[in-house]
N, C-alpha and C positions, 0 to 999 in steps of 0.2 A: 189378268188377275193372278194366274199361277206364276208368271214371271216375277211379279212384284213380291209374292210370298217367298219364292226361291231366292230372289235378290236380297231380301231382308234377312232371311235365314243364313245365307252365306256371309253377309256382313256381320251379323252377330257372332257366328262361329269364328270368323276371322278375328274379331275383337277379343273373344275369349282365348283363342289359341295364342295370339300375340301377347296378351297379358300373362298367360301361363309361361310363355317362353321368357318374358322379362323377369318374372318371379323366379324361375329356375336359374336364370343367369345371375341374379343378384343374391339370392338366398343360399345357393350352393356354390361350390367352386366352379368357375366358368368352364374349366376343362374336365369336369366330372363326366365320364362316359355314361351313356344311357344304360348299358348293361350293369354297371355298378349301382346306379340308382334303383333299377329294378331289383337287383339282388338285395339291397338294403331294405326295400319294401317287403319282399317275399323271397326268401332264400331258395325255395323249391320251384318257383315259377319258371325260371330259365331252363332247368332240367326237364320239367314237364313239357314246356313249349318245344324244346329241341326234340325230345322223344316223339311227341305227337306229330310234328311236322315231318321228321325223317321217316316215321313209320307209315303215316297215312297219306302224305302228299308226295314229296320227293326230297332226297337228301341234298340236292343241289340248291334248293330254296333256302335251307338253313345256311349252307356254306357260302353261297354267292350273293344272297340278298340280305338275310337278317344279321349275319355276323358283321358285315360292314356298317350296318345301321347301328348295331349295339356298341361299336367302338367310337362312334361320333359323340360329340358333347350332347348332354341331355336336353339342352335348350334348343338344339337345332331342329329336331323333329316337329315340335309345336310351332316353331317359327316358320318352317317351310310350309306346314299345313295352313297357317294363318295367311301367308303370302299368296298361296294358291287360292284360298277361299276369297281373299280380297280381290284378286284378279278375276275370279269368276263373277263376283258381284259387280265389278266395274264393267266387265264385258256385257253382262245382262243389262246394265244401265244404258250403255251406249247403243246396243242393238235393239233394245226395246223401244227407243224413241226415234227409230230410223224411218218412220212413216213419212211419206211425202205430204206436205201441207195441202189442205184443200184451197183451191183458188176460186174466188167468186167471179163468175162470168156473167156479165150483165148486158 
């Protein structure tokens, strides 16, 4: 039962993320970086995020993990998340039905 709920949740999340990626790719310029999109939404968000991560977590997280993500196209992050969620839902579908069938012995 929990596998079914998780599978459906992942499938819905995959559909939402893939539709969002398609919308970003068609409504905005396809090569618009994620950092530019976030800056246009809220100009102080990136500075606040950078200061918080460097001060409270570790500076290498900002430099080595988030900056490469922020320079990628904006549609790539939801597309990658959608593909991962779809793969998880498909994996749960195939492993959930892997029971051996009952055989009638007469």
